[in-house]
C-alpha positions as CSV (number, residue, x, y, z in Angstrom):
1,X,-161.3,-202.7,-21.8
2,X,-157.9,-200.9,-22.5
3,X,-156.0,-203.7,-20.9
4,X,-157.8,-206.1,-23.1
5,X,-157.2,-204.1,-26.3
6,X,-153.7,-203.6,-25.6
7,X,-153.3,-207.5,-24.8
8,X,-155.0,-208.2,-28.3
9,X,-152.5,-205.9,-30.0
10,X,-155.1,-203.3,-30.8
11,X,-153.2,-200.5,-29.9
12,X,-154.8,-197.5,-31.8
13,X,-158.1,-198.7,-30.5
14,X,-156.9,-198.6,-26.9
15,X,-155.3,-195.2,-27.4
16,X,-158.8,-193.8,-29.0
17,X,-160.4,-194.8,-25.8
18,X,-157.8,-193.0,-23.7
19,X,-158.4,-189.9,-25.9
20,X,-162.1,-190.2,-25.7
21,X,-161.9,-190.5,-21.9
22,X,-160.0,-187.2,-21.7
23,X,-162.4,-185.5,-24.1
24,X,-165.2,-186.5,-21.8
25,X,-163.6,-185.0,-18.9
26,X,-162.4,-188.3,-17.2
27,X,-158.5,-188.5,-17.1
28,X,-157.5,-192.1,-17.3
29,X,-155.1,-193.2,-14.3
30,X,-151.7,-194.1,-14.4
31,X,-152.4,-197.8,-14.8
32,X,-154.3,-197.2,-18.0
33,X,-151.9,-194.7,-19.4
34,X,-149.1,-197.3,-18.5
35,X,-150.8,-200.2,-20.3
36,X,-151.1,-198.3,-23.5
37,X,-147.5,-197.2,-23.3
38,X,-146.4,-200.7,-22.6
39,X,-148.4,-201.8,-25.8
40,X,-146.6,-199.3,-27.9
41,X,-143.3,-199.9,-26.3
42,X,-143.4,-203.6,-26.7
43,X,-144.3,-203.3,-30.4
44,X,-141.3,-201.1,-31.1
45,X,-143.0,-197.8,-31.4
46,X,-141.0,-195.8,-28.7
47,X,-141.8,-192.6,-30.4
48,X,-145.6,-193.0,-29.8
49,X,-145.0,-194.4,-26.1
50,X,-142.9,-191.1,-25.4
51,X,-145.6,-189.0,-27.0
52,X,-148.1,-190.5,-24.6
53,X,-145.8,-190.2,-21.7
54,X,-145.4,-186.5,-22.6
55,X,-149.2,-186.1,-22.6
56,X,-149.3,-187.5,-19.2
57,X,-146.7,-185.2,-17.8
58,X,-148.7,-182.2,-19.1
59,X,-152.0,-183.4,-17.6
60,X,-153.7,-184.3,-14.5
61,X,-152.2,-187.9,-14.3
62,X,-148.4,-188.0,-13.6
63,X,-146.3,-191.2,-14.4
64,X,-144.7,-193.2,-11.8
65,X,-141.7,-195.5,-11.9
66,X,-143.4,-198.0,-13.6
67,X,-144.4,-196.0,-16.3
68,X,-140.8,-194.7,-16.9
69,X,-139.5,-198.3,-16.8
70,X,-142.0,-199.4,-19.5
71,X,-140.6,-196.7,-21.9
72,X,-137.0,-197.7,-20.8
73,X,-137.8,-201.1,-21.8
74,X,-138.9,-200.0,-25.2
75,X,-135.8,-198.2,-25.5
76,X,-133.9,-201.3,-25.0
77,X,-135.8,-203.3,-27.6
78,X,-135.4,-200.6,-30.1
79,X,-131.8,-199.6,-29.1
80,X,-132.9,-195.9,-28.6
81,X,-130.2,-195.0,-26.1
82,X,-131.0,-191.3,-26.7
83,X,-134.3,-191.5,-25.6
84,X,-133.4,-193.8,-22.5
85,X,-131.1,-191.0,-21.5
86,X,-134.0,-188.6,-21.5
87,X,-136.2,-191.0,-19.4
88,X,-133.3,-191.2,-16.7
89,X,-133.1,-187.2,-16.8
90,X,-136.8,-187.3,-15.9
91,X,-136.4,-189.8,-13.2
92,X,-133.9,-187.5,-11.5
93,X,-136.4,-184.4,-12.1
94,X,-139.0,-186.2,-10.4
95,X,-136.8,-187.7,-7.7
96,X,-137.8,-191.3,-8.5
97,X,-135.1,-193.9,-7.3
98,X,-134.1,-196.5,-9.7
99,X,-135.4,-200.1,-8.9
100,X,-134.0,-203.5,-10.3
101,X,-135.9,-203.1,-13.4
102,X,-134.3,-199.6,-14.2
103,X,-130.9,-201.0,-13.6
104,X,-131.5,-204.0,-15.7
105,X,-132.5,-201.9,-18.7
106,X,-129.4,-199.5,-18.0
107,X,-127.1,-202.6,-18.0
108,X,-128.6,-203.8,-21.4
109,X,-128.4,-200.3,-23.1
110,X,-124.8,-200.1,-21.9
111,X,-124.0,-203.3,-23.3
112,X,-125.5,-202.2,-26.7
113,X,-123.3,-199.1,-26.8
114,X,-120.2,-201.3,-25.8
115,X,-119.9,-199.1,-22.5
116,X,-118.8,-202.1,-20.6
117,X,-117.3,-200.4,-17.7
118,X,-120.7,-198.7,-17.1
119,X,-122.6,-202.0,-17.7
120,X,-120.2,-203.8,-15.0
121,X,-121.4,-201.0,-12.7
122,X,-125.0,-201.6,-13.5
123,X,-124.5,-205.4,-12.7
124,X,-123.0,-204.9,-9.5
125,X,-125.7,-202.5,-8.4
126,X,-128.2,-205.2,-9.5
127,X,-126.5,-207.8,-7.3
128,X,-127.7,-205.7,-4.4
129,X,-131.4,-206.3,-5.1
130,X,-133.2,-209.2,-3.7
131,X,-133.8,-211.0,-7.1
132,X,-132.6,-213.8,-9.1
133,X,-130.4,-212.6,-12.1
134,X,-131.4,-214.6,-15.2
135,X,-128.3,-216.4,-16.7
136,X,-129.0,-214.8,-20.0
137,X,-127.9,-211.3,-18.3
138,X,-124.6,-212.9,-17.2
139,X,-123.9,-214.1,-20.8
140,X,-125.0,-210.8,-22.3
141,X,-122.6,-208.9,-20.2
142,X,-119.7,-211.5,-20.5
143,X,-120.2,-211.3,-24.3
144,X,-120.0,-207.5,-24.5
145,X,-117.0,-207.6,-22.3
146,X,-115.2,-210.3,-24.1
147,X,-115.7,-208.4,-27.6
148,X,-114.5,-205.3,-25.8
149,X,-111.3,-207.0,-24.6
150,X,-112.2,-206.3,-21.1
151,X,-110.8,-209.6,-19.8
152,X,-111.1,-209.0,-16.2
153,X,-114.8,-208.1,-16.4
154,X,-115.5,-211.1,-18.6
155,X,-113.7,-213.5,-16.3
156,X,-115.5,-212.2,-13.0
157,X,-118.9,-212.7,-14.6
158,X,-118.3,-216.1,-16.0
159,X,-116.9,-217.2,-12.6
160,X,-120.0,-215.9,-10.9
161,X,-122.3,-217.8,-13.5
162,X,-120.2,-220.9,-13.3
163,X,-121.1,-221.2,-9.5
164,X,-124.9,-221.4,-10.3
165,X,-126.8,-224.9,-10.5
166,X,-129.7,-223.7,-12.9
167,X,-127.5,-223.6,-16.2
168,X,-129.0,-225.0,-19.2
169,X,-127.0,-226.8,-22.1
170,X,-127.4,-223.6,-24.2
171,X,-126.0,-221.4,-21.5
172,X,-122.9,-223.8,-20.8
173,X,-122.1,-223.7,-24.5
174,X,-122.3,-220.1,-24.6
175,X,-119.9,-219.9,-21.6
176,X,-117.4,-222.1,-23.4
177,X,-117.8,-219.9,-26.5
178,X,-117.1,-216.7,-24.5
179,X,-114.0,-218.3,-22.8
180,X,-112.5,-219.5,-26.3
181,X,-112.8,-216.1,-27.7
182,X,-109.6,-214.3,-28.4
183,X,-110.1,-210.6,-29.6
184,X,-108.0,-209.1,-32.2
185,X,-109.7,-205.5,-32.4
186,X,-112.8,-204.4,-30.7
187,X,-115.9,-204.7,-33.2
188,X,-118.3,-201.9,-33.4
189,X,-122.0,-202.8,-34.1
190,X,-122.8,-199.3,-35.4
191,X,-120.0,-199.4,-38.0
192,X,-120.0,-203.0,-39.4
193,X,-121.2,-203.8,-42.9
194,X,-122.9,-207.1,-41.8
195,X,-125.6,-205.4,-39.7
196,X,-128.3,-203.4,-41.3
197,X,-130.8,-201.5,-39.5
198,X,-133.9,-200.6,-41.4
199,X,-134.8,-197.0,-42.0
200,X,-136.8,-195.2,-44.7
201,X,-135.0,-194.7,-48.0
202,X,-131.7,-196.8,-46.8
203,X,-131.9,-200.4,-48.5
204,X,-129.8,-203.4,-48.0
205,X,-126.8,-203.3,-50.0
206,X,-126.9,-206.7,-51.8
207,X,-123.1,-206.5,-53.0
208,X,-122.2,-207.1,-49.3
209,X,-123.7,-210.5,-49.4
210,X,-121.3,-213.1,-51.3
211,X,-122.5,-215.0,-54.3
212,X,-123.9,-218.4,-53.8
213,X,-127.2,-219.7,-52.2
214,X,-128.9,-217.4,-49.9
215,X,-131.1,-218.5,-47.2
216,X,-133.1,-216.4,-44.6
217,X,-134.3,-217.0,-41.0
218,X,-137.1,-214.6,-40.1
219,X,-138.0,-214.0,-36.5
220,X,-134.3,-214.9,-35.5
221,X,-134.6,-214.1,-31.6
222,X,-131.4,-214.4,-30.0
223,X,-129.6,-216.1,-33.2
224,X,-128.9,-219.5,-31.9
225,X,-130.5,-221.4,-34.7
226,X,-129.2,-219.3,-37.7
227,X,-125.7,-219.3,-36.1
228,X,-125.7,-223.2,-36.0
229,X,-126.9,-223.3,-39.5
230,X,-124.2,-221.1,-40.6
231,X,-121.6,-223.5,-39.1
232,X,-123.3,-226.6,-40.5
233,X,-123.9,-225.3,-44.1
234,X,-121.0,-223.0,-44.7
235,X,-121.3,-223.4,-48.4
236,X,-124.6,-221.3,-48.0
237,X,-124.9,-217.5,-47.2
238,X,-127.5,-216.8,-44.5
239,X,-129.7,-213.6,-43.6
240,X,-130.9,-213.3,-40.1
241,X,-134.0,-211.0,-39.7
242,X,-135.3,-209.9,-36.5
243,X,-137.5,-206.8,-35.5
244,X,-136.0,-206.0,-32.0
245,X,-132.7,-204.4,-32.0
246,X,-131.7,-205.8,-28.8
247,X,-132.1,-209.4,-30.1
248,X,-130.3,-208.4,-33.4
249,X,-127.3,-207.3,-31.4
250,X,-127.1,-210.6,-29.6
251,X,-127.0,-212.4,-32.9
252,X,-124.5,-209.9,-34.1
253,X,-122.3,-210.7,-31.1
254,X,-122.7,-214.5,-31.4
255,X,-121.4,-214.1,-35.1
256,X,-118.5,-212.0,-34.0
257,X,-117.5,-214.3,-31.1
258,X,-117.7,-217.5,-33.2
259,X,-116.1,-215.8,-36.2
260,X,-119.0,-216.6,-38.6
261,X,-118.3,-215.2,-42.0
262,X,-121.4,-216.5,-44.0
263,X,-124.1,-214.3,-42.0
264,X,-125.7,-210.9,-42.7
265,X,-127.8,-209.5,-40.1
266,X,-131.0,-207.3,-40.6
267,X,-133.0,-205.5,-38.1
268,X,-136.5,-204.4,-38.9
269,X,-140.0,-205.4,-39.6
270,X,-139.9,-208.5,-42.3
271,X,-142.5,-206.8,-44.6
272,X,-140.7,-203.5,-44.7
273,X,-137.4,-205.3,-45.6
274,X,-138.5,-207.8,-48.0
275,X,-140.4,-205.3,-50.1
276,X,-137.0,-203.9,-51.2
277,X,-136.2,-204.5,-54.7
278,X,-132.8,-206.1,-53.9
279,X,-134.8,-209.2,-52.5
280,X,-136.7,-210.1,-55.4
281,X,-136.2,-213.6,-56.5
282,X,-132.8,-213.8,-54.4
283,X,-133.7,-216.3,-51.6
284,X,-133.5,-219.8,-52.1
285,X,-135.1,-220.7,-48.7
286,X,-136.9,-218.9,-45.7
287,X,-137.3,-220.4,-42.3
288,X,-139.5,-218.8,-39.6
289,X,-138.9,-220.5,-36.2
290,X,-141.4,-219.9,-33.4
291,X,-143.1,-216.7,-34.6
292,X,-145.3,-214.8,-32.2
293,X,-148.8,-216.2,-32.5
294,X,-151.4,-213.4,-33.2
295,X,-154.0,-212.6,-30.3
296,X,-156.7,-212.6,-33.0
297,X,-157.0,-213.5,-36.7
298,X,-157.9,-210.0,-37.5
299,X,-154.6,-209.0,-36.1
300,X,-152.4,-211.5,-37.7
301,X,-149.3,-209.5,-37.6
302,X,-146.8,-211.7,-40.0
303,X,-148.6,-214.4,-41.7
304,X,-151.4,-212.8,-43.8
305,X,-152.3,-212.8,-47.5
306,X,-149.8,-209.8,-48.2
307,X,-147.0,-211.4,-46.6
308,X,-147.6,-214.7,-48.5
309,X,-147.3,-212.8,-51.9
310,X,-144.2,-211.1,-50.5
311,X,-142.6,-214.3,-49.7
312,X,-143.6,-215.6,-53.2
313,X,-141.7,-212.4,-54.7
314,X,-138.5,-212.8,-52.9
315,X,-138.0,-216.6,-53.4
316,X,-136.2,-218.0,-56.3
317,X,-137.9,-220.5,-58.6
318,X,-138.8,-223.4,-56.6
319,X,-137.6,-221.9,-53.4
320,X,-139.2,-222.9,-50.1
321,X,-140.3,-221.4,-46.9
322,X,-140.8,-223.8,-43.7
323,X,-142.4,-222.7,-40.4
324,X,-141.9,-224.2,-37.0
325,X,-144.4,-223.3,-34.0
326,X,-145.5,-224.5,-30.9
327,X,-149.0,-223.3,-31.2
328,X,-151.3,-225.4,-33.1
329,X,-154.0,-222.9,-33.8
330,X,-151.3,-220.5,-35.4
331,X,-150.0,-223.7,-37.5
332,X,-153.6,-224.1,-38.9
333,X,-153.7,-220.3,-39.6
334,X,-150.3,-220.4,-41.4
335,X,-151.2,-223.6,-43.4
336,X,-154.7,-222.3,-44.6
337,X,-153.1,-218.9,-45.8
338,X,-150.4,-220.5,-47.9
339,X,-152.9,-223.1,-49.2
340,X,-155.4,-220.7,-50.4
341,X,-153.1,-218.4,-51.9
342,X,-152.5,-220.9,-54.7
343,X,-148.8,-219.4,-54.9
344,X,-147.2,-222.4,-53.1
345,X,-147.3,-226.2,-53.0
346,X,-146.8,-228.4,-49.9
347,X,-143.3,-229.5,-49.5
348,X,-141.6,-231.9,-46.9
349,X,-140.3,-230.2,-43.9
350,X,-136.4,-230.2,-43.2
351,X,-136.2,-228.0,-40.3
352,X,-133.2,-229.1,-37.9
353,X,-133.8,-229.6,-34.1
354,X,-130.8,-227.0,-33.3
355,X,-131.9,-225.7,-29.8
356,X,-132.8,-222.0,-29.2
357,X,-133.3,-220.0,-26.2
358,X,-137.0,-219.7,-26.6
359,X,-137.4,-223.6,-27.5
360,X,-135.8,-224.4,-24.2
361,X,-137.9,-221.7,-22.3
362,X,-141.0,-223.3,-23.8
363,X,-140.0,-227.0,-22.9
364,X,-139.0,-225.8,-19.3
365,X,-142.8,-225.1,-18.9
366,X,-144.0,-228.3,-20.3
367,X,-144.9,-227.0,-23.8
368,X,-143.0,-229.6,-25.8
369,X,-145.3,-230.3,-28.8
370,X,-144.0,-228.5,-32.0
371,X,-145.8,-228.1,-35.4
372,X,-143.8,-227.8,-38.8
373,X,-145.1,-226.9,-42.3
374,X,-143.2,-226.3,-45.4
375,X,-144.2,-224.9,-48.8
376,X,-142.7,-224.6,-52.4
377,X,-142.9,-221.7,-54.7
378,X,-145.1,-222.2,-57.6
379,X,-143.8,-220.5,-60.7
């Protein structure tokens, strides 16, 4: 029951069952606790995941390595390095040895912090495990090393990667980009004006976005699509919006590597950011590529009536929104929501076929069908 609720995105309901079990004198087992922690961690709510972990540690059911790794992966997604350090301290206290999942999370966190020597050490440790390391981990480390002017590490990682025979065209292009990068100074994602991270009471500084047309991509993922559009349409300004901080940093890194000057990167939940007054009537077009489909219509996380109204509010007169998905059911939900709102009229689609990591991933498992829909704002 708990696993089903978590998979359906009904996290509070799953947590309520855990609390009810405890109240009835039935301690949930480690698997049940870990499932709930996974739900909150994967949803970006590391604080709640850690609270559940603390409840475990203070009760009858102790966490295991998988539980701690689950929270650690949440720290990666949220960019919470401080909490990740706390988790590592807990592993030491309980004499739990790192496995490949632990080391992989540490590598990603160290790259986020631009601690490249530590990430390189993690990478070498990862090579000792009997696993196949995804090419994206190589490019993640090589990108961080290039930006940090760690030329020897960059070269060694790319040399190892180039010997593989499973590289996609997207990865090959990334290798070329990294190899051609010439660093002048080491950029810092914590101190840049072109990366905004949502926090209560802290709004986007619109003056940092140059004058001219402004388009936005929501659900930017790893940033390939929006980077390509920035290069093709240099007369427009672009905003990339993504909830997961680890993905946001990869977009920022690509922007730095390719010296993109017409992109502003935002990290946060779409509705929370678009509610800010500075976005009202400011966007010429919005593109949403491969949004995660909801597990059920009641838990429609993005495209609901409130979000449709918000899109109408931030678009300029005659502004458009276009959505691309590989899920026909979700396509039908989205089309229905926009049509029933009476705030938009149908509009021809213009979405380019620029490749993305997720697009290639879906095609690799035979999911090649795509559904695209577009709407224009009614005044």
